[in-house]
C-alpha positions as CSV (number, residue, x, y, z in Angstrom):
1,M,-0.7,-0.2,0.0
2,I,1.3,3.4,-1.1
3,Y,0.4,6.5,0.6
4,K,0.5,9.4,-1.6
5,S,1.1,12.9,0.3
6,K,2.4,16.1,-0.8
7,D,5.7,15.3,0.3
8,G,6.1,11.9,-2.5
9,D,5.0,8.1,-2.2
10,I,4.8,6.9,1.8
11,S,5.0,2.7,1.7
12,L,2.3,1.8,4.5
13,E,4.1,-1.5,4.3
14,N,5.9,-3.0,7.5
15,L,4.6,0.4,10.0
16,T,4.9,-0.7,13.5
17,R,3.2,3.3,14.6
18,L,1.1,5.5,12.7
19,Y,0.6,8.5,15.2
20,G,-0.3,12.6,15.1
21,A,1.4,14.6,17.1
22,A,2.2,18.4,18.1
23,V,5.9,19.6,17.6
24,I,7.1,22.4,20.3
25,D,9.7,24.4,22.0
26,M,9.4,24.3,25.9
27,Q,12.3,26.1,27.0
28,G,14.6,25.7,23.6
29,E,13.8,21.9,23.6
30,I,12.3,20.5,20.9
31,A,9.8,17.5,21.3
32,E,6.9,15.9,19.6
33,M,3.7,15.7,22.2
34,S,0.7,14.1,21.3
35,L,-2.7,16.1,19.9
36,E,-4.2,15.7,23.7
37,W,-1.2,16.8,25.6
38,F,-1.2,20.0,23.5
39,D,-5.4,20.8,23.6
40,L,-4.3,20.8,27.1
41,Y,-1.1,22.7,27.6
42,G,-0.4,24.2,24.0
43,D,-1.1,27.0,25.3
44,K,2.2,27.4,27.7
45,V,4.7,26.3,24.9
46,V,5.4,27.9,21.3
47,F,3.7,25.7,18.7
48,K,6.2,24.6,15.7
49,S,4.0,22.3,13.7
50,F,1.9,19.5,13.3
51,V,3.2,16.2,12.5
52,L,2.4,12.9,10.8
53,V,5.2,10.5,11.9
54,F,5.3,6.3,9.7
55,D,6.8,4.9,12.3
56,Y,9.0,1.7,10.4
57,T,11.5,1.1,13.4
58,P,10.7,-2.7,14.5
59,P,10.4,-3.4,18.2
60,G,13.6,-3.0,20.5
61,E,15.5,-1.1,18.1
62,D,17.7,1.7,18.9
63,V,17.9,3.3,16.1
64,R,14.7,4.7,14.7
65,D,13.3,5.0,10.7
66,K,10.4,7.0,10.0
67,K,9.3,9.3,7.7
68,V,7.7,12.5,8.9
69,L,4.8,14.8,7.1
70,E,4.6,18.4,8.5
71,F,1.9,20.9,8.7
72,Q,0.9,24.0,10.0
73,T,-2.5,23.6,10.6
74,K,-4.5,20.7,12.5
75,E,-6.9,20.3,10.2
76,E,-4.4,19.8,7.4
77,L,-3.2,17.1,10.0
78,L,-6.8,15.8,10.4
79,E,-7.1,15.6,6.5
80,S,-3.9,13.5,6.0
81,M,-4.4,11.0,8.9
82,N,-8.6,10.2,7.3
83,E,-6.4,9.9,4.5
84,V,-4.0,7.5,5.4
85,A,-7.5,5.7,7.5
86,Q,-8.8,4.3,4.4
87,F,-6.2,2.2,3.4
88,F,-6.4,0.3,6.7
89,Q,-10.4,0.4,6.6
90,K,-10.2,-1.8,3.2
């Protein structure tokens, strides 16, 4: 299965995790936080972007193998998440 994103084709084979997150700057530390966390505490940090993470890292591996799509709005992120979800509902 291939998802055709605005940044190119992304394989959905061998995914171990797929998740949306907010990238924030909290006192100089850049981190991915859950969307739920961001909804609760987003006003206390500097927002950078929303991301959709396609993680292919096998369990127990230390080196991350992932592809990340970046969005400026939560609506754009949710739209892409819905598009990807369609592949798994077939």
